[in-house]
N, C-alpha and C positions, 0 to 999 in steps of 0.2 A: 506492501501499500502507499499512496503517496504520506509524507511527512514523516515516516517509519526509514527509507533511502536515507542515509549520512552524508552528509555534504562537510568537506573542510575549505573553513577560509586562516590565508596565516595572516600574521601581520594587522590583527583587525583593530587596535587604536581605538578610534573613535566613530568607527563604519557601521552605526547602527542599523541609522534605514537602511543600510545595504543588507546588513546582517534579517533587520524583520522583516523585508521584503520574500530571501529566498526560505526562511521557516516557515513561506505561505505549502514548499514546496516539498521541505526538505526539512529531515533530524539538522541542526549547525552543531557542528563542531567548530570553537573560534581558539587558535593558538598564538600569543604569543611570546616575546622576547620580555613585556614586562609583566608585571600583578598589577601594577596600578592601571589599567585603561578600560574606559567604560561599556568597550563593549565588550568585555565579559559577564555583564547582566544582566545581554541578549540573548545571547548566544542558552543552546542546548547545552553542552557539557563543554568545561575550560579547560585545556592546558599549559603550563607556561613550558616553553623549549629554550634549545640555544640559542643567540642568533644565529641567521643563512652563514655568518664565514669564520664560526666557530665548533668544535669537533663538540660533536650528539648531536647536528643540527640531521640529518636526515633522518640516523639512528632512530631519532625519537617521531620524527614523522611516523616513519614507520611502522613501529611500535602500536602510535594513537591509531591509522588507520587500520588496524587488522584488532586493537581491541572495542575498534566504532561501527568494523562492517562498511568503514568508509566508500565509497562510490567515485565518489569527483572529488579532486583535490584544487582548489583556485588561489594562486598566489593573487598577492595585492600589491604587495612592496616588488622595485624593480633590482633589488639587493639578491635578489629567492634566486631569477630568473633560471638566472644558466646552471646556477648547481641541482636544480628541479629540472629542468632540461637533460641535464646531463647523467640524472638518476630516474626518470623515468620509469625506464622497463625494468628494474627492480617495486616500484610502484602499481608496475601493471599484472607485474606478476603475483601481485597478490589482491585484485581486484580493483587496483586505483586508479583512475581516467586521471591525470595532470591534464590540464582545460588551457592550454599553453600551446602559441605559436612555436616553431622549431626555431631551430638557434640562427641560424642565420638572418634570420626575418628581427631574431631579436637584437640581434648585434648592432643589423641598419634602423632600429629602431632606437635607438641607445642613445650610439653613437652621431651626433648631428649629421660630424664631416659626411659620416655614411650616407645618413639620408640624402644630402646633398647631391653626392655624389655616383648617387643609386636613382636618383629621380630627372639627375639635370639634362639626360637625351631621351627622357620619354615624353611623352605630350604633356605631363604634368608641369604647370609653371611652379619653381620654387625661388623664393628667395636667394639673390645672390652672392657667396659666400665666400670672401674674400681671403688670399692664400698670405703666406709674411710674407715677401717681396711687392708682393701690392699693397699693401697696408705700409712697408717702408720708402715706398714709390709717392703712397698720397701724402706722410708725415714730409718726407724732403722736398716733394713737386710744390707740397701745401696744396690740394688741389682741394677744395671747398666743395665743388661738386659731389660727393661722394656722399655727403650728410645731408642729413644725422643717418646714423650706422646704430646698429646693437651690436649690443656683444654678451655669448652668454656662455657657463659652461658646457660642453663638445655632450657630458653626459648627466648632465643638469634635471631636477625634476620641476613642475610647479615653475614660478617665478623665480624660485632662488636664483639668483647672483645674473641678473640679469640686467644692463643699464643703455640706455639709451646716449648715446654721443652725438655730441650736437657740433663737436669744433677738431682742431689739433690736440687741443692743449689735454681738452678729455680726451683723446683718442691713444695719446703716449701714457698716461695716467692711466686707462683701462685696460691694456691689453698687459700691461704689467697686472696689474689686479688681480685681475680673473683669473685664475691656474686655470692653463691650459682649454682656453676658451678659445671660439670661434667667431669672426666680426662678419653681422652676415646686414645686406640690404637690409634698406628700413621700408615698410612696406605699410600706407595707411590705408585703412581701408574697419569695415564691421566685420568682429571677430567671432566668430561659430566654431562651438565643440559638438559635433559628433560622434552618440554612441551607437555602439557598430557590435553585433554579436554574429558570427560567423560558427555554422553544425560543423560539423566529425569533419566533413570534405571540405571545409574553408568555400563554401560559398556564404554570401550573409543570406541571415535571418532577419535581423533587425537593424536601420540605416535612421536612428531621431537627428538629425541637427539642431542644434541649442544656441540659442542669440544671447554671449556673454554679456547682460548687460551689467553686473557690475562685480568685481572679483577685491576679494581680501586677503595679502596675507595667502597670494598665489589656489584661493580658494572659493570658487565661484557662487556667490551670497542669493545674487540675482538673476535668473534668466528664463528665458520662454522660449517653449519647441517653435518648430518651424518647417512647413512643408517645401522647405527652398530650394525646389527641382535642383539648377545648377549644383549647387551645392551637395543634395544624394548621389545625383551622377560623376560630382569630382571624386568622391569616396568610393563610390564605385570603380574607378579607375583605377583609382591605388589601390582596392582591394587588388582589382584583375594584375595588377602591373605586381605585388610582392607575394600574389600566390605561382609569380616564374620560378619563384626562388623555392620550387615545392623538395623535400630533400629524396632522399632513396629510400624512404621509406613512403613516397606520396605527402607527406605533414608538409602544409602551409600557414597557413591562418589557423586558427582554432583557438575560438572563444571570446574574451569579449576587449574588444578595443576600443582607440580615446585616441579620434584627428582632429586635429585643429586646420583653421582655413581663417587668410582673411579674402574677403569681399572687398575689392575696390568702386570705385566709384562708377567708374566708366564697364564696372559688370565682369572686370579680372576675376579670378583666383589664384591666390593660394596657396597651396599644400605650407605650414608652419612647421610640425614633428606629427608621431607618430608615440602613441602607449599602448603596448601593448597588456592593456587589464582594464579593471572598471574605472571611471574616471568619477569626482568628487562629485559632480555631480551628477551621477547616472542616476537620481531615485527623480527627477524630474521626466526623468524617461520613460521611469516602469509606473506613473500617473498618469502620461500621456498615452499608457495603452500597451508598452513595452515590455512584458509580462515575459523576462530572462527565465528565472526562477521556473517556470513552466516546461517553456522551451529546450531548456538545460535537461527539464525530468523526460521528456518525450528524446529530447538524442539520443539519452543511456536504454528506453523501453525498444530503439531502433527504429524510431517512426520517421517516415519523411518527413520534414516539415516545409522545404520551401522560402522564399520571401515575401514577408510581409512588411505592404509598404502604409497600411494604415496607421495613423497613432493622431491623437487630439493635439490639439495647438491649444496650448497652458500654458500658461507660468506660475515659476518659483520665487517666493521670500524666503529665505534661510533664517532661523535664529537659533541660537542657541539655548540648551538646557541642560542640565547637572541632573545629574547621582549621587547619592552619598552613600558612607559605605563606615561600617564601624570602623576606630583603630587598633589591633592590636595590639595589648602590652606585650 
C-alpha cells in the first residue's frame, strides 16, 4: 500500500514542505548530519548520520535502507551526489533506487564552466564566460563596454558568492576575492526557475516554470507559476541536450531538476544554471498540481506516466514558522 512504502531524504534540514508533500505518498525517512534540524519533527523516522565526506556515510545509509526497507533514496545536498552515484549499485542490490542523474550530467551541472562549455555550441543561449586571458585584456585595455559582469564560484550553490561587477576596480578586486570563480556576461531580464521531474528513462514528467518575484538569502520567498511557453520549450531543449550524456547503462537524467533562465525584453532566453535536485521553491509547483510524490510512487510500480503539461498559475508567499523542543540536560 501507498504510505507504507519507504522513501529516504538526505540532508533534510528545514525542507519541511517537501517532507509534508512526499508523506502523502510515502513513509518518509529523513537523515541529516546534525540533530538540531526542524525537518526531523516532520519525517516518520529520523536518523543522524556522518557527513557525505566522512567515514561511515555510505555504510550508515545502507543500514538504514535495509532496516526501513527503503525503496527510493533522494539526496538533497550537492555535496553527497558524487559519492551516492558511485555507490548506487550497492543500493540497487538491496532494493533501493537512488533517484539521481548520472555522473557526467552531475559534473556538467556542478561546474559552471563545464555548463558553459557543454552548451556553448548548442541551440541553447548561455551567458558568455570570460577566460583568464580575456579578463586580463579587459583590465589592460580598460574595455568598459564589457560591464556589468557577474562573478560566481564554479561550484557554488544558491546565490552565495555571486557579485555584480560594474567597473575595472571591481573586476581587479573580485577576480582574486572569489576563490575559483568564473566571470560571466551580465544578462538583464525576468528570472525564471523551472521545477522538473523526469521519469526512469530521463523523459519529462513535469516542467513547471516559476517567476522569481523576491529572493532572500538565496531562497525564493515570493514566486508565481507561469505557463510561459517559451520557457517550457527551452527547458525541454536543455533536457534533450543533457540526455545526450547517457552512460553505458543508458542512464541520463533521473528525478528532480531545477533549471534557471533569464528572459530578456526582446524575448531571448538564456540558460543560467542547472541543479539536479529539488529547488527550495518546489512546494509552489506541488500546490500548482505537480504531484511529485504520486508520480514517483507510480515510477516504482512500473507505470507508464508520460508528460503532464497542465498545472495552475498561482502565487506563493513564504513565511517562517518555528518548532520548539525540550533542552536535553
